[in-house]
C-alpha positions as CSV (number, residue, x, y, z in Angstrom):
1,M,-205.8,59.3,4.5
2,G,-206.4,57.4,7.7
3,N,-209.2,57.5,10.3
4,T,-207.4,59.1,13.2
5,S,-209.4,62.0,14.6
6,Q,-208.1,65.5,14.9
7,K,-208.5,65.4,18.6
8,E,-206.5,62.1,18.8
9,K,-203.8,63.6,16.6
10,A,-203.5,66.7,18.8
11,R,-203.2,64.5,22.0
12,T,-200.5,62.4,20.2
13,F,-198.7,65.5,19.1
14,L,-198.7,67.0,22.6
15,S,-197.3,63.8,24.0
16,L,-194.4,63.9,21.6
17,H,-193.1,67.0,23.4
18,S,-192.7,65.2,26.7
19,D,-191.3,61.8,25.9
20,Q,-187.7,60.9,25.9
21,K,-187.2,61.3,22.2
22,L,-186.2,64.5,20.5
23,L,-189.1,65.6,18.2
24,I,-187.5,66.4,14.9
25,L,-189.5,68.4,12.4
26,P,-187.9,68.9,8.9
27,N,-190.4,71.6,7.9
28,I,-192.4,70.9,4.7
29,W,-194.4,73.0,2.3
30,N,-196.5,70.5,0.3
31,P,-198.3,67.2,0.6
32,I,-195.6,65.0,-0.9
33,G,-193.1,66.3,1.7
34,A,-195.5,65.3,4.5
35,R,-196.0,61.9,2.9
36,I,-192.3,61.3,2.6
37,L,-191.8,62.1,6.3
38,E,-194.7,59.8,7.2
39,A,-193.2,57.0,5.1
40,K,-189.8,57.5,6.7
41,G,-191.2,57.0,10.2
42,Y,-191.5,60.6,11.3
43,T,-194.2,61.0,14.0
44,A,-195.4,64.5,12.9
45,A,-195.1,67.1,10.2
46,A,-194.7,70.8,10.4
47,T,-195.1,73.5,7.8
48,A,-192.8,76.5,7.5
49,S,-194.5,79.8,6.5
50,A,-191.4,81.0,4.6
51,A,-191.2,77.8,2.6
52,V,-194.9,77.8,1.8
53,S,-194.8,81.4,0.7
54,A,-191.6,81.0,-1.3
55,S,-192.9,77.9,-3.1
56,L,-195.7,80.1,-4.4
57,G,-193.4,82.9,-5.3
58,F,-193.9,85.3,-2.4
59,E,-191.8,86.5,0.5
60,D,-192.6,85.5,4.1
61,G,-194.5,87.8,6.3
62,E,-198.2,87.0,5.5
63,K,-197.7,88.0,1.9
64,I,-199.9,85.2,0.6
65,R,-203.7,85.3,1.2
66,L,-205.0,83.5,4.3
67,S,-207.3,81.5,2.0
68,T,-204.2,80.4,0.1
69,L,-202.4,79.3,3.2
70,L,-205.5,77.5,4.4
71,D,-205.8,75.6,1.2
72,V,-202.1,74.4,1.4
73,I,-202.5,73.4,5.0
74,T,-205.7,71.5,4.3
75,R,-204.1,69.6,1.4
76,I,-201.1,68.7,3.6
77,V,-203.3,67.5,6.5
78,R,-205.5,65.4,4.3
79,S,-202.5,63.7,2.7
80,V,-201.2,62.0,5.8
81,D,-202.3,60.3,9.0
82,I,-199.6,61.8,11.3
83,P,-200.3,65.0,13.1
84,V,-199.6,68.3,11.3
85,T,-198.7,71.6,12.9
86,A,-199.1,74.7,10.9
87,D,-197.0,77.9,10.9
88,I,-199.6,80.7,10.8
89,E,-197.0,83.5,11.4
90,S,-198.7,86.3,13.5
91,G,-202.2,84.9,12.9
92,Y,-203.2,87.0,10.0
93,A,-205.0,89.3,12.4
94,D,-204.5,92.6,14.2
95,S,-207.4,92.3,16.5
96,I,-208.5,89.5,18.9
97,P,-211.8,89.0,17.1
98,S,-210.0,88.6,13.7
99,L,-207.5,86.2,15.4
100,R,-210.3,84.1,16.7
101,E,-211.8,83.8,13.2
102,T,-208.4,82.8,11.8
103,I,-208.0,80.1,14.4
104,R,-211.4,78.7,13.7
105,Q,-210.5,78.4,10.0
106,V,-207.1,76.9,10.8
107,I,-208.7,74.3,13.1
108,D,-211.1,73.5,10.3
109,C,-208.1,72.5,8.2
110,G,-207.6,69.6,10.6
111,V,-204.3,70.6,12.2
112,A,-203.0,69.3,15.6
113,G,-201.0,72.4,16.4
114,I,-199.8,75.8,15.3
115,N,-196.9,78.2,15.5
116,I,-197.7,81.8,16.4
117,E,-195.1,84.5,16.7
118,D,-194.9,87.7,18.6
119,S,-193.2,89.8,15.9
120,I,-195.1,92.8,14.4
121,E,-192.8,93.0,11.4
122,E,-189.4,91.3,10.8
123,G,-186.7,93.0,12.7
124,S,-189.1,95.4,14.4
125,A,-190.3,95.7,17.9
126,L,-192.3,92.8,19.3
127,R,-195.9,92.9,20.5
128,P,-196.2,93.9,24.2
129,V,-196.1,90.8,26.4
130,N,-199.6,91.4,27.7
131,T,-201.0,91.8,24.2
132,Q,-199.4,88.5,23.0
133,C,-200.6,86.7,26.1
134,E,-204.2,87.9,25.2
135,R,-203.7,86.5,21.7
136,I,-202.4,83.1,23.0
137,A,-205.3,82.9,25.5
138,A,-207.7,83.6,22.6
139,V,-206.2,80.8,20.6
140,R,-206.6,78.4,23.5
141,E,-210.2,79.5,24.2
142,V,-211.3,79.0,20.6
143,A,-209.7,75.5,20.5
144,E,-211.2,74.5,23.8
145,Q,-214.6,75.6,22.5
146,Q,-214.2,73.0,19.9
147,G,-213.1,70.3,22.3
148,L,-209.6,70.3,20.9
149,H,-206.3,70.7,22.7
150,L,-204.5,72.5,19.9
151,V,-200.8,72.4,20.5
152,I,-199.6,76.0,20.7
153,N,-195.9,76.6,19.9
154,A,-195.3,80.2,21.0
155,R,-192.5,81.7,19.0
156,I,-190.4,84.4,20.7
157,D,-188.6,86.7,18.3
158,C,-186.2,88.5,20.6
159,F,-183.2,87.2,18.7
160,L,-184.6,88.5,15.4
161,S,-185.5,91.9,16.7
162,G,-183.2,94.9,16.5
163,H,-184.5,96.4,19.7
164,F,-182.2,94.6,22.1
165,Q,-178.6,95.7,22.9
166,N,-177.0,92.3,23.2
167,S,-177.5,88.5,23.5
168,Q,-178.0,88.7,27.3
169,E,-180.8,91.2,26.9
170,K,-182.4,88.9,24.4
171,I,-182.1,85.9,26.7
172,E,-183.6,87.8,29.6
173,E,-186.6,89.1,27.6
174,S,-187.1,85.6,26.1
175,V,-187.3,84.1,29.6
176,V,-189.8,86.7,30.7
177,R,-192.0,86.1,27.6
178,A,-191.7,82.3,27.9
179,K,-193.1,82.3,31.4
180,A,-195.9,84.6,30.4
181,Y,-196.8,82.7,27.2
182,A,-196.9,79.4,29.1
183,G,-199.2,81.0,31.6
184,A,-201.5,82.2,28.8
185,G,-201.8,78.7,27.4
186,A,-198.8,77.9,25.2
187,D,-197.6,74.3,25.3
188,C,-194.1,74.8,23.9
189,I,-191.8,77.8,23.7
190,Y,-189.9,78.6,20.6
191,P,-187.1,81.3,21.1
192,I,-186.2,81.3,17.5
193,G,-182.6,82.3,16.8
194,P,-179.1,81.0,17.8
195,G,-178.7,77.3,18.2
196,D,-175.3,77.5,19.9
197,K,-174.6,75.6,23.1
198,D,-174.3,78.5,25.4
199,T,-177.5,80.2,24.4
200,V,-179.6,77.1,24.2
201,T,-178.3,75.9,27.6
202,A,-179.1,79.3,29.2
203,L,-182.6,79.2,27.8
204,R,-183.2,75.5,28.7
205,N,-182.0,76.2,32.3
206,R,-184.5,79.0,32.8
207,I,-187.5,78.1,30.8
208,D,-189.9,75.5,32.3
209,G,-191.7,73.1,29.9
210,P,-190.9,72.1,26.4
211,I,-188.8,74.3,24.1
212,N,-188.3,74.3,20.4
213,V,-184.9,75.2,18.8
214,L,-184.3,76.2,15.2
215,A,-181.7,74.0,13.6
216,S,-179.7,76.2,11.3
217,A,-176.4,75.2,9.7
218,G,-174.6,76.7,12.7
219,A,-176.7,75.1,15.4
220,E,-175.4,72.3,17.7
221,P,-175.9,68.8,16.3
222,L,-179.1,67.0,17.2
223,P,-177.5,64.7,19.8
224,V,-176.1,67.7,21.6
225,L,-179.5,69.5,21.6
226,K,-181.1,66.4,23.0
227,K,-178.5,66.2,25.8
228,I,-179.1,69.8,26.7
229,G,-182.7,69.0,27.1
230,V,-184.3,70.5,24.0
231,N,-187.7,68.8,23.3
232,R,-188.3,69.9,19.7
233,V,-186.2,70.9,16.7
234,S,-187.5,72.5,13.6
235,F,-185.7,73.7,10.4
236,G,-187.7,76.6,9.2
237,P,-187.2,77.3,5.5
238,Y,-183.7,75.6,5.4
239,V,-184.8,72.3,3.8
240,F,-186.8,74.2,1.2
241,R,-183.8,76.4,0.4
242,S,-181.5,73.4,0.1
243,C,-183.9,71.9,-2.5
244,L,-184.2,75.3,-4.3
245,K,-180.4,75.6,-4.5
246,K,-180.3,72.2,-6.2
247,F,-182.8,73.3,-8.8
248,A,-180.9,76.6,-9.4
249,D,-177.7,74.6,-9.9
250,I,-179.4,72.3,-12.4
251,A,-180.6,75.3,-14.3
252,D,-177.1,76.8,-14.4
253,E,-175.5,73.5,-15.5
254,L,-178.0,72.8,-18.3
255,R,-177.5,76.3,-19.6
256,G,-173.8,76.0,-19.4
257,S,-172.9,72.5,-20.5
258,G,-176.1,70.7,-21.4
259,S,-175.0,67.7,-19.3
260,Y,-177.9,65.6,-18.0
261,A,-175.8,64.4,-15.0
262,C,-176.9,67.5,-13.1
263,F,-180.4,66.1,-12.5
264,S,-180.0,62.4,-13.1
265,R,-177.6,61.9,-10.2
266,N,-179.5,61.2,-6.9
267,M,-182.8,61.4,-8.8
268,M,-185.9,59.4,-7.7
269,T,-187.3,57.1,-10.4
270,R,-190.9,57.4,-11.4
271,D,-191.7,54.3,-9.3
272,D,-189.9,55.8,-6.3
273,A,-191.9,59.0,-6.5
274,N,-195.2,57.2,-7.1
275,V,-195.0,55.6,-3.7
276,F,-195.8,59.0,-2.2
277,L,-198.5,60.1,-4.6
278,N,-202.3,59.7,-4.6
279,H,-203.4,57.6,-7.5
280,E,-207.0,58.7,-7.4
281,K,-208.4,61.8,-9.0
282,E,-208.7,64.9,-6.8
283,K,-212.2,65.3,-5.4
């Protein structure tokens, strides 16, 4: 698909964080999802690690092999001409040398950006700030060695950790980490967690540079987030889970009543679906 170079895509993707439009990223987990977004006019596509893992039958948390993740990312990148940013969780690496090798392989997939998080395990303590800064700096260095400004979205997991007493402590620690991560080379800060107005406003007021907010069902509407000054909104696994719920409901209805209405309503026709498919054999 397309002739736009990876370097050009990365520059384009970075610019999308600083223009006047809100960068909306309904996270995808396969090539057809990316193609639908491109066809609908979206300017970039982002994977969600939890959605990719779940679509393959695994929990989130680097449960699938790195080689499996790389294959999925490569297929998605090759399917569209818009920039793709990949969620690589903690980088599939405990050491800096291992992280460097992961980043080389991820860059080889053709991505324009990555998400990298500071959790050690879900709900646990976070990596020390200095350690995470070293990791972000290593990512930046590897990318620069290849002449690529890889867009680094540094996820801060304070709101997911059980090691803080209250929301204010989580905000304070997020602000400290945001400044440090930006100094280490991050382009965007992602304090994943509440999307309520008070929390998002507090973070926006104290974090310099672009910020990413997770749009959960309880988050402020997109126009409100834009007014607050949020630059980027992603949806994590929520789009995937919404689709999964529909499939589960279809399965229940077929088993219960046998009615075909459960899948025939709001269904794409074959021709509709074919618009987003590659009609050549896989090489």
